[in-house]
N, C-alpha and C positions, 0 to 999 in steps of 0.2 A: 940622373933620370928622375923626372917628376912622377909622383904617385897620383893617380886619378881614380876616383871611385865611380863605379857604374851605378847610377841611381835608379834606373828603370827596372824594377824587379818584374820578373815574369816575361821579359823579352830575351830572345836567344841572341847569343853573340858568338862569333867565330874568332878564335885567337890563334895566331901563328907565332911560335917562339919556342922557348925551352922550359922544361920543368926540372927543378932541382929539389932533392930531398937531403936534408942535413940531420945528422944524429948528434944530440948533445945531452948533457946531464944537468939536472936541476940541482938546487942547493942540497937536496937530500940524497943525491946520488942516483936518482931514478932516471933511466934512459928516456929521452923525449925525442920526437921527430918533428921537423918543420918542413913543409913542402912549399916552395916558392915558384910562382909562374912569372917568367919574364916574357912579356909579349912584344914582339917586334912590329906586328900589325894586328889590328882588330877591326872587325866589321860587325855592325849591328843589323840584325835581320828583323824585318817587319813581316809578321805572319798575318795572313788573311784570317778573319774571324770565321770559325766554323759554325754552321747552324745545324 
């Protein structure tokens, strides 16, 4: 699966998919956690400017 970066900061997006959290240890033995989002579908929302 290809990785694609969302470049438009400040815009809302709806993601449908799964969230995984993994626990691992770094070289010093400290517990670390990584959260990964696997999106099956994504939608970009365009919001109306509020005045």
